[in-house]
N, C-alpha and C positions, 0 to 999 in steps of 0.2 A: 288289153290286159293293163290294169293300172297297178302299181305297187306304191303303197302309202305308209309312211311311219305310223305305227300303232300306238293308242296312247291307252290309258287306264280304262277308258269306255269300251275299249276292244277285248279286253280279257276275256269276258265271258264270250265273244265270238271265237276267239283262239281256242279256248277250252272246248267249245261246242266242235270245231273243226277238228281238233286232236282226237276227239271222241269218235266222230265220224270216219275218221281216216286211219288210226292206230289197229282197230281189230282186222281190217282186211290186209293192211300192210303188213303186220307182224303175226298173224294168224299161224304161218307155217314156219317162222323163224323162233318165237318164244312162246312159253306154255300162257294159256290165258289168264291165269292168276298173275303171272308176272306183268301182262300187258295192263290187267286192271291196278295193279300196286303202282306201276310206273305212270299211268295216268292220274292216279290220284295223287301221288307224290310231286308230279311235275307239271300238272295242268289245271290244278284249282286256280281261282283268281289270285288267293293270297301267295300261292307257288309262283305264279307268273310275276306278281309284283316283287316278290323277293329276288328273282333273278333279274328283275329290272334293276334292283337296287345293288346287285352283284356285277352290274355293268352289262348285262344283255340288252341288244337293242332289237326290237320286234317290228317286223313290217306285215302287214296285210297284204294279199293279193286279191284284187277285185277283177272279175269279168261281167260286163254289163252291170256293174253297180254291185253285184253278188259276190260275197268273200269265197274263194275257192282254194285258199291256201294260205301260208304263212312261212316265214323263216326269222331266225334270229342269229345273230353273230355277238360276238365278245371279244374285246382286246385282251390279248394274254400275257404278251410284252410289249415293249415299244416297236417291234418290228413284227410281230406275229398276232394275227387274229384267229379266231375260231368260229367257224360255222357250227352254231349249237343245234339248229333245227332248220329243216326245210321239207315242207310238207304240203301236198297237192290232193284234192280230193281225187279218189279213184277215176271218176267220170273225166277229169281234166288231165289225167296222165296219159303218156304216149304222144303227146302233142307238141313237144317241145318246150313246155311250160318250166319244167325242172331245169332245162339247159338255161333258158332266160333267167330264171330265179338266181342260178349260180353265177352266171355273167354279171347280175346286177350285184350280188354280195361281193364279187371279185372288184367291181367297180368302185362301190362303197367303201371297201378296207384299202384299194390301192390309193384312192383320193385323200385318205387320211394318213397316208404314209407308211402304211404296212407293207412289208416286204414278202411276208408269206400267209397264206390263208391254209388252216388245217381243219380237218373233221375227223370225227369218231363214226364208224359204222359197223354194225354188228357184222362178223365174218359171215354169216349164214343168210345175211340181208341179199336179196338178188340185186339192190340198189349197188353192190359192189361193182357189178358190172357197167351200171351208168356211169359210176365216179371213174371207173377207168378208161371209157369211152370218151368222157369229156376232159381227159389230160390229166386226172388225178394221179400222182406217184403214190403208191403205198410205201410208207416210211417206216411203219413198226406195227406190231402186233401188241394188243395189252389185254390184260385181264383185270377190270375194275370192280372191287366190291360196291354193291348197291343194294343197301338193306340186306334182305336175306337171300338176294341173288348176286352172281357174278356177271358183269358185262363182258363178254367175249367180241373184243373189236379188233378193227384194223384202224390205223391213222393213216389218212391220205392227206396230200398236201399239194398246193399250187404255188409256184413262185410268182409274185406279182409285179416284178420289176420287167 
């Protein structure tokens, strides 16, 4: 497995990965119309570029030179970074890839001097169990307006010191 920083040449690959991953990942979590809305709003090439301009740092995950996933993180404060996205194709799930990617994000943020890594995850998402298994501490429960929807999330955190 190889992890590389994504560039603007990769925005279409990230878009395509999101469109391949999201429907199966979220089909039992949020309604199909919300999945479509969030994919359109968050994963067009323009939307990804906008996120980069807001400080997101995207990385591609390759297996045998083929993209199998991506992640992004963003500085929030001088001490806190946020894992914004961590997605792996369904065929590559359950093989330790997510754990390796999370460890990579923790390493990247720790190297830049951040003391804490946080992320939001939908309260109904089965990934809640994954984040607890890999040592995430549930910090709070939040409801975030997102267009015509409300995101019902937990915030998880890891201390990086």
